[in-house]
C-alpha positions as CSV (number, residue, x, y, z in Angstrom):
1,M,1.2,-4.9,20.4
2,S,4.6,-4.5,20.7
3,A,6.5,-1.8,18.5
4,V,8.5,-5.0,17.1
5,V,7.1,-5.9,13.6
6,D,8.9,-9.6,12.6
7,R,7.6,-12.8,11.4
8,A,6.2,-13.3,14.7
9,A,3.7,-10.0,14.9
10,I,2.9,-10.9,10.9
11,E,2.1,-14.4,11.7
12,A,-0.1,-13.2,14.5
13,A,-1.6,-10.7,12.6
14,A,-2.4,-13.5,9.8
15,A,-4.4,-15.5,12.2
16,R,-6.4,-12.6,13.6
17,I,-7.5,-11.3,10.1
18,A,-8.4,-14.7,8.8
19,P,-11.4,-14.5,8.8
20,H,-12.0,-11.2,7.7
21,V,-9.9,-11.0,4.2
22,R,-9.2,-12.3,1.3
23,R,-6.6,-14.4,-0.1
24,T,-5.9,-12.7,-2.9
25,P,-4.6,-14.7,-6.3
26,L,-1.4,-14.8,-7.6
27,W,-0.7,-15.2,-11.2
28,V,2.4,-16.6,-12.7
29,L,3.1,-15.5,-16.1
30,D,6.1,-15.8,-18.5
31,S,7.5,-12.2,-19.2
32,A,6.9,-12.7,-23.1
33,V,3.3,-12.6,-22.2
34,L,3.4,-8.8,-21.1
35,G,6.1,-8.0,-24.0
36,L,9.0,-7.0,-21.6
37,P,12.2,-6.5,-22.9
38,G,15.5,-8.6,-22.2
39,P,15.9,-12.2,-21.3
40,A,13.0,-15.0,-20.3
41,Y,11.8,-14.6,-16.7
42,E,9.0,-15.3,-14.5
43,V,6.5,-13.0,-13.4
44,W,4.4,-13.3,-10.4
45,L,1.3,-10.6,-10.0
46,K,-0.3,-10.4,-6.2
47,L,-3.2,-9.0,-7.4
48,E,-4.2,-7.8,-4.3
49,Q,-6.6,-5.0,-5.8
50,L,-8.9,-7.6,-5.4
51,Q,-8.8,-7.4,-1.6
52,M,-11.6,-6.5,0.6
53,S,-11.9,-2.6,0.3
54,G,-10.2,-2.7,-3.1
55,S,-6.3,-2.8,-1.9
56,F,-4.3,-4.5,0.6
57,K,-4.9,-1.7,3.6
58,A,-7.4,-4.0,4.9
59,R,-4.9,-6.0,6.1
60,G,-3.5,-3.8,7.8
61,M,-6.6,-2.1,9.3
62,F,-8.5,-5.2,9.9
63,N,-5.7,-5.7,12.4
64,R,-5.5,-2.7,14.2
65,L,-9.4,-2.9,15.2
66,L,-9.1,-6.7,16.1
67,A,-6.3,-6.0,18.1
68,N,-7.4,-2.9,20.5
69,T,-10.5,-1.9,22.1
70,I,-12.9,0.2,20.3
71,P,-14.4,3.1,22.1
72,P,-17.8,4.1,22.0
73,A,-16.8,7.0,19.5
74,G,-15.5,4.5,16.9
75,V,-12.5,4.8,14.5
76,I,-11.0,7.8,13.0
77,A,-8.5,8.0,10.2
78,A,-6.8,10.4,8.0
79,S,-6.0,8.6,4.3
80,G,-5.5,10.0,0.9
81,G,-8.2,7.2,0.1
82,N,-7.1,3.3,0.6
83,A,-6.1,3.8,4.2
84,G,-9.7,5.6,4.7
85,I,-11.6,3.3,2.8
86,A,-10.3,0.0,4.5
87,T,-10.7,1.5,7.9
88,A,-14.6,2.1,6.9
89,A,-14.9,-1.3,5.5
90,A,-13.1,-2.6,8.6
91,A,-15.4,-0.3,11.3
92,R,-18.7,-1.3,8.9
93,A,-17.5,-5.0,9.5
94,L,-17.3,-5.1,13.2
95,G,-20.3,-2.7,13.5
96,V,-18.5,0.7,14.8
97,P,-18.8,4.3,13.6
98,A,-16.1,5.3,11.4
99,E,-14.7,9.4,10.6
100,I,-12.3,9.8,7.7
101,F,-10.1,13.1,6.9
102,L,-9.3,13.3,3.2
103,P,-7.0,15.4,1.5
104,S,-8.7,17.6,-1.5
105,V,-6.1,15.5,-3.7
106,S,-8.3,12.2,-3.1
107,S,-10.4,11.4,-6.2
108,P,-14.3,12.3,-6.3
109,Y,-14.3,8.1,-6.9
110,K,-13.0,7.4,-3.3
111,Q,-15.0,10.0,-1.3
112,A,-18.1,8.3,-2.8
113,R,-16.9,4.9,-1.9
114,L,-16.2,6.5,1.8
115,A,-19.7,7.6,1.5
116,A,-21.1,4.3,0.7
117,L,-19.5,2.5,3.4
118,G,-21.3,4.8,6.1
119,A,-18.1,6.7,6.9
120,K,-18.3,10.4,8.2
121,V,-16.2,12.2,5.6
122,V,-14.4,15.5,6.5
123,V,-11.9,16.8,3.0
124,A,-9.3,19.0,5.5
125,G,-6.3,20.7,3.6
126,E,-5.0,20.0,0.2
127,V,-2.6,16.8,1.1
128,Y,-2.5,13.8,3.4
129,G,-0.3,15.7,5.9
130,D,-3.0,18.4,6.4
131,A,-5.5,16.1,6.7
132,L,-3.7,13.8,9.5
133,A,-3.2,17.2,11.4
134,A,-7.2,17.7,11.4
135,S,-7.8,14.0,12.7
136,V,-5.5,14.2,15.5
137,A,-7.3,17.1,16.4
138,R,-10.8,15.4,16.2
139,Q,-9.5,12.3,17.7
140,R,-8.3,14.5,21.0
141,E,-11.9,15.8,21.1
142,T,-13.9,12.3,20.8
143,G,-11.4,9.7,22.1
144,A,-11.7,7.5,19.1
145,L,-9.4,4.8,18.0
146,T,-6.8,6.4,15.6
147,T,-5.7,3.9,12.5
148,H,-2.6,5.5,10.9
149,A,-2.6,5.0,7.3
150,Y,0.9,3.4,7.7
151,D,2.7,4.1,10.6
152,Q,1.4,1.9,13.2
153,P,2.4,-1.4,14.2
154,E,-0.6,-3.3,13.9
155,V,-1.0,-1.9,10.2
156,V,2.9,-2.8,9.2
157,A,2.2,-6.2,10.4
158,G,-1.2,-6.8,8.7
159,A,0.7,-5.5,5.5
160,G,3.4,-8.0,6.0
161,T,0.7,-11.0,6.0
162,L,0.5,-10.2,1.8
163,A,4.2,-11.3,1.7
164,R,3.4,-14.2,4.0
165,E,1.0,-15.3,1.6
166,I,3.2,-15.0,-1.8
167,E,5.4,-17.2,0.1
168,Q,2.5,-20.1,1.0
169,Q,1.1,-19.7,-2.7
170,Q,4.2,-19.8,-4.7
171,G,7.6,-19.7,-2.5
172,V,9.9,-16.9,-1.9
173,P,10.6,-14.6,-5.3
174,D,13.9,-13.7,-6.1
175,R,12.8,-9.9,-6.2
176,V,9.7,-8.4,-5.2
177,L,9.1,-5.0,-6.4
178,V,6.8,-2.7,-4.1
179,S,5.0,1.1,-4.2
180,V,6.0,3.5,-1.2
181,G,4.0,5.8,0.0
182,G,4.2,5.9,3.7
183,G,5.7,2.8,3.5
184,G,3.4,0.4,5.6
185,L,3.6,-1.9,3.1
186,I,7.4,-2.3,2.0
187,G,8.0,-2.3,6.0
188,G,5.6,-5.4,6.3
189,I,7.0,-7.0,3.1
190,A,10.4,-6.7,4.1
191,A,9.9,-7.8,7.4
192,W,8.4,-10.9,6.7
193,F,11.4,-12.0,4.2
194,A,13.8,-10.3,5.9
195,G,16.6,-10.6,3.2
196,R,15.2,-13.9,1.6
197,S,14.2,-12.0,-1.0
198,R,15.6,-8.6,-2.8
199,V,12.8,-5.8,-1.8
200,V,13.2,-3.2,-4.5
201,A,11.0,0.0,-3.5
202,L,9.0,2.0,-6.1
203,E,8.2,5.3,-5.8
204,P,6.5,8.4,-8.1
205,E,9.4,10.9,-8.8
206,F,7.0,13.6,-7.5
207,A,6.5,11.9,-4.4
208,P,9.8,10.5,-3.3
209,T,9.5,9.9,0.6
210,L,12.3,6.7,0.6
211,H,14.1,8.7,-1.6
212,E,14.8,11.9,0.3
213,A,14.7,9.7,3.6
214,R,18.0,8.2,2.6
215,A,19.4,11.4,1.1
216,A,19.2,12.9,4.6
217,G,19.9,9.9,6.9
218,A,16.0,9.9,8.4
219,P,12.9,10.7,7.3
220,V,11.9,14.3,5.9
221,D,9.0,16.2,5.0
222,V,8.6,16.0,1.0
223,E,6.4,18.3,-1.1
224,V,4.4,15.6,-3.0
225,S,2.1,15.7,-6.4
226,G,1.6,13.6,-9.8
227,I,-0.3,10.6,-10.6
228,A,0.0,8.8,-8.0
229,A,-0.6,11.7,-4.9
230,D,-4.0,10.3,-3.6
231,A,-2.6,6.8,-2.8
232,L,1.3,7.9,-2.6
233,G,1.2,11.1,-1.2
234,A,2.3,10.7,2.2
235,R,4.9,13.8,3.1
236,R,7.1,12.0,5.3
237,L,7.7,8.2,5.6
238,G,7.0,6.2,8.4
239,A,9.3,5.3,11.5
240,I,8.2,1.6,11.6
241,A,9.4,1.3,7.6
242,W,12.6,3.6,7.5
243,G,13.6,0.9,10.6
244,L,12.3,-2.1,8.0
245,V,13.7,-0.6,4.9
246,Q,17.3,0.2,6.2
247,A,17.9,-3.1,7.5
248,H,16.3,-5.3,4.6
249,V,15.8,-2.9,1.5
250,A,18.4,-3.4,-1.1
251,E,17.4,-0.2,-3.6
252,A,14.9,2.3,-4.1
253,L,14.2,3.6,-7.4
254,L,12.3,6.8,-8.8
255,L,9.7,6.4,-11.9
256,T,8.3,8.8,-13.9
257,D,4.6,10.0,-14.3
258,A,4.2,8.8,-18.0
259,A,6.0,5.2,-17.2
260,I,3.3,5.0,-14.2
261,R,0.7,5.9,-16.7
262,A,1.6,3.7,-19.4
263,A,2.0,0.5,-17.3
264,Q,-1.5,1.3,-15.8
265,L,-2.9,1.2,-19.2
266,A,-1.0,-1.8,-20.4
267,L,-2.1,-3.8,-17.1
268,W,-6.0,-3.0,-18.4
269,Q,-5.4,-3.4,-22.1
270,Q,-3.1,-6.9,-22.1
271,L,-4.5,-8.3,-19.0
272,Q,-7.7,-6.5,-18.2
273,L,-6.7,-5.4,-14.8
274,A,-8.2,-2.2,-13.5
275,V,-5.8,-0.8,-11.2
276,E,-5.0,2.9,-9.6
277,P,-1.3,4.8,-10.6
278,A,-0.1,3.5,-7.5
279,A,-0.4,-0.2,-8.3
280,A,1.5,0.4,-11.6
281,L,4.9,1.2,-10.9
282,P,6.2,-2.7,-10.2
283,L,5.1,-3.0,-14.2
284,A,6.7,0.2,-14.8
285,A,9.7,-0.5,-13.3
286,L,10.2,-3.6,-16.0
287,R,8.7,-1.8,-18.5
288,S,11.0,1.4,-18.5
289,G,13.9,-0.9,-17.9
290,A,14.7,0.8,-14.3
291,V,14.7,-3.3,-13.2
292,Q,16.5,-5.4,-15.3
293,P,16.1,-9.2,-14.4
294,R,18.3,-12.0,-15.0
295,A,17.3,-14.9,-17.1
296,G,14.9,-17.4,-15.7
297,E,14.5,-14.9,-12.2
298,H,11.0,-15.4,-10.2
299,I,10.0,-11.7,-10.1
300,C,6.7,-10.7,-8.0
301,L,5.4,-7.5,-8.7
302,V,2.6,-6.4,-5.7
303,V,-0.6,-4.9,-7.8
304,C,-1.6,-3.3,-4.5
305,G,-4.8,-1.6,-5.5
306,A,-8.0,-0.8,-7.5
307,N,-10.1,2.3,-6.2
308,L,-10.2,4.0,-8.9
309,D,-12.8,5.6,-11.3
310,P,-12.8,2.8,-14.5
311,A,-13.6,5.7,-17.1
312,T,-9.9,6.9,-16.5
313,L,-8.5,3.9,-18.2
314,V,-9.9,5.4,-21.5
């Protein structure tokens, strides 16, 4: 696959992965249903937490595996959790072995999910970057196919199929609010809409990869921590995402852990949606006033994952 991620690459990915992934629901709600401040507007909830493996990552990982020849050693990945779970689920579906490297920040729930999927699980280092370095060294030994959590063309194009699906289901939203870690999801969404929707990047204040990249003029390493670090804990924005964000993303906002946690609980208490903190940033942006919609606007919130221990919602 070409390094270019565009609408053609996303169309090809959609055809490739269609037999293996779910077409997730899109709920259309009035803002008043969620008790949101400001004028009345429409909220589209893209319920990607219902995707295979519990997150949008399944789209990119299936695309990566199906677009390449898989060696006898199978596949290898480093992940805070969701990309590893998606890789393991895709590998099991396709009948190939998977070895997943996790940082210690990954939740016990995600580690258990990986083990249940039959993957070999290796905990290496404290944060995602440590696990990535260990996985690179291991791949050199085994020759396994690497799936990167967010910075491969197939992975970004696979993520972009989510935006294609939104347009098929409801049309082009005025704005789409997207959580950012390494940038694979927002890169794919930006590539699909390509300026036809205002794409807003959302990051936790303690994991500001895009914010710091914009300040520096290029992706740079950042320290990451906080409530969503197991899913949005990439140390550096991906190179593919950086190019797409520069071309197509209007704004990038930082949100507090308190706002993210409050939105996560609201999704559970008001809509019975059990999602991880990373999936709550779009609602947090509306509840906190970081994003202030116009009357009658159509705002799409990407609810990106649900790999969490439900006990954390009480």
